[in-house]
C-alpha positions in Angstrom: 53.8 20.5 35.3 54.8 17.0 34.2 55.0 16.3 30.5 53.4 12.9 30.6 49.9 12.0 31.7 50.8 11.5 35.4 49.6 15.1 36.1 46.1 14.1 35.0 46.0 11.1 37.4 47.3 13.3 40.2 44.7 16.0 39.3 41.9 13.4 40.1 43.7 11.7 43.0 45.0 14.8 44.8 43.1 17.9 43.7 39.6 16.4 43.2 39.8 13.6 45.9 41.7 15.5 48.6 41.4 19.3 47.7 45.2 19.5 47.6 46.0 23.2 47.2 49.7 22.6 46.7 49.1 20.6 43.6 46.4 23.0 42.4 49.0 25.8 42.6 51.5 23.7 40.7 49.0 22.8 37.9 46.6 25.7 37.4 46.8 29.5 36.9 45.2 31.6 39.6 42.5 32.3 38.7 41.4 29.8 36.0 38.2 29.2 34.1 36.0 26.3 35.2 33.3 25.4 32.6 30.4 23.5 34.0 27.7 21.4 32.2 25.1 23.6 30.7 27.6 26.2 29.6 28.2 28.1 32.8 31.7 29.5 33.1 33.2 30.4 36.5 36.5 32.3 36.8 37.7 30.9 40.1 40.6 31.7 42.3 42.4 28.7 43.9 40.7 29.5 47.2 37.2 29.5 45.6 37.9 26.3 43.6 39.2 24.5 46.7 36.1 25.6 48.6 34.0 24.1 45.8 36.0 20.8 45.9 35.9 20.7 49.7 32.1 20.9 49.7 32.1 18.1 47.1 34.4 16.0 49.3 32.0 16.4 52.2 29.1 15.1 50.2 31.0 12.2 48.7 33.4 10.1 50.8 35.7 7.1 50.0 36.2 8.6 46.6 38.2 6.6 44.1 38.9 8.0 40.6 40.1 5.9 37.7 41.4 7.6 34.6 40.1 5.5 31.7 41.8 7.4 28.8 43.8 10.5 28.1 44.1 12.2 24.8 46.7 15.0 24.3 46.8 17.5 21.4 49.4 20.2 22.0 48.0 22.5 24.7 44.7 20.5 25.1 44.2 17.4 27.1 41.0 15.3 27.5 40.6 12.7 30.3 37.8 10.2 30.6 37.2 9.1 34.2 35.2 6.8 36.4 34.5 7.6 40.0 33.1 5.5 42.9 32.2 7.0 46.2 29.9 6.9 49.2 27.2 9.5 49.2 27.1 11.4 52.5 24.2 13.8 51.9 24.0 17.4 51.0 23.6 17.2 47.2 20.4 18.3 45.5 18.5 18.0 48.9 18.8 14.2 48.7 19.1 12.7 52.2 22.2 10.7 53.1 21.9 7.0 53.0 25.6 6.1 52.8 24.9 4.8 49.3 27.7 3.6 47.1 27.5 5.5 43.8 29.3 5.4 40.4 30.0 8.4 38.3 31.6 8.9 34.9 32.7 12.0 33.1 35.1 13.8 30.8 37.4 16.7 31.6 38.9 18.9 28.9 42.0 20.9 30.0 43.5 23.8 28.1 47.0 24.8 29.2 49.2 27.7 28.5 52.9 27.5 29.3 52.2 24.2 31.1 49.5 25.6 33.4 45.8 24.9 33.2 43.9 28.0 32.2 40.6 26.4 31.5 38.9 23.2 32.7 35.6 21.9 31.1 33.6 19.3 33.1 30.9 17.1 31.6 29.7 14.4 34.0 26.9 11.9 34.7 25.0 14.1 37.2 21.6 12.9 35.9 22.7 9.2 36.3 24.0 10.1 39.8 20.6 11.7 40.7 18.9 8.5 39.5 21.1 6.3 41.6 20.4 8.4 44.7 16.7 8.7 44.3 15.9 5.2 43.2 14.8 4.3 46.7 12.2 7.1 46.6 10.0 5.3 44.1 
C-alpha cells in the first residue's frame, strides 16, 4: 500500500466507484471488518464486499467522489468525502427517477502492516433519503 494519501483517493475512485477487486486485494486483508452506521459490524471477504459495492454501483450511477480531507495517525486514517451520483432505483424501495444526489461522509481506516483490517463508515443516508423522497410530499 502506498505511504501517502493517494491510496485513499484510489479507494474511493476505484474500489467504491468501480468495485475494483484488484485494488481491494492490494489494500485490505481478506476478510476485513466493515463497521456500518448504527454499530453493525460485518466481517466480509473480498467477494462479499465487492458484491455489496456492486449492488451500490447499480443503484447509483455516474458516481464521483471527492476526498475533502485526510488525517493520518500511525495506523489510523480518516477521510472526509463528498459524492455526487445519479440515483438509479433499488435503495429503500424508493423508485428510480434518475435524480442527481449529493452525499457526504467519513471513513475511518485501521491498518496493520499496511493493510486495511477495519473500515468504519458514517454517511449522510438520512439526507440522501430526504433528497430522494422530496418529490413524494
